[in-house]
C-alpha positions in Angstrom: -8.2 -17.0 0.5 -11.9 -15.7 0.1 -14.1 -17.2 3.1 -17.3 -18.9 2.3 -20.1 -19.8 4.7 -21.1 -23.5 4.8 -24.7 -24.4 3.7 -27.2 -24.8 6.2 -27.9 -28.9 7.0 -31.0 -30.2 5.4 -30.8 -33.6 7.3 -34.1 -33.8 9.3 -33.8 -34.2 12.7 -35.0 -37.7 13.9 -36.4 -36.5 17.1 -38.5 -34.3 15.5 -42.4 -35.1 16.5 -44.9 -35.5 13.7 -46.9 -32.7 14.7 -43.6 -30.5 14.4 -43.2 -32.2 10.9 -46.6 -31.2 10.0 -45.9 -27.4 10.8 -42.7 -27.3 9.3 -44.3 -28.5 5.8 -47.3 -26.2 6.4 -44.6 -23.8 6.5 -42.5 -24.3 3.8 -45.3 -24.5 0.9 -45.3 -21.9 -1.5 -47.7 -20.4 -3.8 -47.4 -20.4 -7.4 -46.3 -17.0 -7.6 -43.7 -18.0 -5.1 -42.3 -21.0 -7.1 -41.6 -19.0 -10.2 -40.2 -15.8 -8.7 -36.7 -15.9 -9.1 -34.8 -16.7 -6.2 -32.4 -14.0 -4.5 -28.8 -15.6 -4.2 -27.5 -15.3 -0.7 -25.2 -12.4 -0.2 -22.0 -13.7 1.0 -18.9 -12.1 2.9 -16.3 -10.7 0.2 -12.7 -12.5 0.3 -9.5 -11.2 -0.8 -6.1 -13.0 -1.4 -3.1 -12.0 0.3 -1.8 -9.5 -1.7 -5.4 -7.7 -2.1 -5.8 -7.9 1.8 -2.3 -5.9 2.3 -3.5 -3.3 -0.7 -6.6 -2.9 1.3 -4.9 -2.7 5.0 -2.3 -0.4 3.9 -5.2 2.0 2.6 -6.9 1.9 5.9 -3.3 2.5 8.1 -3.0 5.5 5.6 -6.5 6.7 6.1 -6.9 6.3 9.9 -3.2 6.3 11.4 -1.5 3.0 12.0 -1.5 3.3 15.8 -5.2 4.2 16.1 -6.2 1.2 13.7 -7.2 -1.7 15.6 -7.1 -5.3 13.6 -11.4 -4.8 14.3 -11.2 -1.7 12.8 -9.5 -3.2 9.8 -11.8 -5.9 9.3 -14.6 -3.8 9.6 -13.3 -1.5 6.8 -12.3 -4.4 4.6 -16.1 -6.0 5.3 -14.3 -9.2 6.4 -14.0 -11.2 10.1 -10.7 -10.8 11.8 -10.2 -14.6 11.2 -9.9 -13.9 7.5 -7.3 -11.8 8.3 -5.6 -14.0 10.5 -5.7 -16.8 7.8 -3.1 -14.5 6.1 -1.1 -12.8 8.6 -0.1 -13.5 12.4 -0.6 -10.2 13.8 -1.2 -6.0 13.1 2.3 -5.9 13.1 3.2 -8.1 10.5 0.4 -6.6 8.4 2.4 -3.2 8.8 5.5 -5.0 7.5 4.2 -6.4 4.8 2.5 -2.9 3.8 5.8 -0.9 4.1 8.4 -3.4 2.8 7.0 -3.4 -0.6 7.4 0.4 -0.8 11.0 0.3 0.6 12.1 -2.6 -1.6 11.1 -0.8 -4.5 12.7 2.5 -3.6 15.7 0.9 -2.5 16.0 -1.2 -5.9 15.3 2.1 -8.2 18.0 4.1 -6.6 20.7 1.2 -6.3 19.7 0.3 -9.8 20.6 4.1 -11.0 23.6 4.5 -8.6 25.4 1.8 -10.3 24.4 2.9 -14.1 27.6 3.1 -16.0 28.7 5.6 -19.1 26.7 8.7 -17.6 27.7 11.3 -15.3 27.1 11.5 -11.4 24.5 14.2 -11.8 22.6 12.1 -14.6 22.4 9.0 -12.1 21.3 11.4 -9.6 18.7 12.8 -11.8 17.4 9.3 -13.0 17.5 8.2 -9.6 15.1 11.0 -8.6 12.8 10.5 -11.5 12.7 6.9 -10.5 11.8 7.7 -7.2 8.8 9.5 -8.4 7.5 6.8 -10.3 8.0 4.3 -7.4 6.3 6.8 -5.0 3.0 6.8 -7.4 3.2 3.2 -7.8 3.2 2.2 -4.4 1.6 5.4 -3.3 -0.1 4.1 0.2 2.9 2.1 1.0 5.5 4.6 0.8 3.2 7.0 2.5 2.8 4.8 5.4 6.6 4.6 5.1 7.2 7.9 5.6 4.9 8.4 8.6 6.4 5.5 11.0 8.0 7.4 14.0 10.1 4.4 15.3 7.6 3.1 18.1 8.5 -0.5 17.6 11.4 -2.4 16.6 9.6 -2.7 13.3 9.4 0.9 12.7 13.0 1.2 13.7 13.8 -1.0 11.0 12.1 0.7 8.4 13.5 4.0 9.5 16.7 2.5 9.1 15.8 1.5 5.7 14.9 4.7 4.6 18.5 6.0 6.1 20.2 3.7 3.8 18.4 4.9 1.0 18.8 8.5 1.5 22.5 7.8 2.2 22.5 6.4 -1.6 21.1 9.4 -2.9 23.6 11.5 -0.9 26.4 9.5 -2.1 25.3 10.5 -5.7 24.9 14.0 -4.9 28.4 14.2 -3.4 29.7 12.7 -6.5 28.0 15.3 -8.5 29.2 18.1 -6.6 32.7 16.4 -6.9 32.4 16.2 -10.8 31.2 19.8 -11.1 27.6 19.1 -12.2 26.1 20.6 -8.9 27.1 24.0 -7.3 29.5 23.3 -4.3 28.3 26.1 -1.8 25.3 23.4 -0.8 26.1 20.4 1.4 25.1 17.1 0.0 22.9 16.5 3.2 21.1 19.8 2.6 20.6 19.0 -1.0 19.2 15.4 -0.6 16.9 16.9 2.1 15.7 19.4 -0.5 15.2 17.5 -3.2 13.3 14.2 -1.4 11.2 17.1 0.8 10.0 17.9 -3.1 9.5 14.1 -4.1 8.1 13.1 -0.7 5.6 15.6 -0.9 3.8 13.9 -3.9 2.3 11.5 -1.0 0.1 14.5 0.6 -1.7 15.8 -2.7 -1.3 13.1 -5.6 -4.6 10.7 -5.8 -5.0 8.0 -8.6 -7.6 10.3 -10.1 -5.0 13.0 -10.5 -5.4 14.6 -14.3 -1.4 13.9 -14.9 0.2 10.5 -15.7 3.4 9.4 -13.4 5.8 9.9 -16.0 5.1 13.6 -16.9 4.9 14.2 -12.9 8.3 12.6 -12.7 9.8 14.8 -15.8 8.4 17.8 -13.9 9.8 17.0 -10.4 13.0 16.4 -12.3 13.1 19.5 -13.9 12.3 21.9 -11.5 15.0 20.4 -9.1 17.7 20.5 -11.5 16.8 23.3 -14.3 14.2 25.5 -12.1 11.1 27.1 -13.8 12.4 29.8 -16.0 11.6 29.4 -19.4 
């Protein structure tokens, strides 16, 4: 929730002497020009709801590195106090969990959905899974980037790595099914093909920016075409 500052009290202090009151009255007097001049609004601290806080913190973790970023740094980058952050989360680790879990859930759901698609070949399911993964990676760019950078330095990071392995396993099963059906060449192992496919997909995190002049669907189509058809005209 946005933080707001409490207005300063205007109740006079009963212990103030008459001399002090006279001085205060004299000091607070204004000239006609001052009285008619527009008053400047007091600039308050910006506030964030929970979702916006997670988005902004994810950007900070990506730009500075999670391990090298303290909660003081996050607060400073966001222009709010640490107490404003702790209003929404209990710790930096919880903030990391919230930051990467949205990318994990979206990727896993997309691959799972395409894996279970009926009335299409295994190769078509694989192509749809790759295409959907590209779109998700762009939509959740910072979250997936952070997910790809965790190295297992904590139980939470090891849990994230396990989630990545589970997604990889689903894609590898699709590759194996496509090979078995004759849709893919069999002289490369499912593990190698999966690594090469998602090496290309994951590389998007290194160069994609929201200002990139190509829309996500076109990028997804380009990746899928290159991966399964090559670049020959």
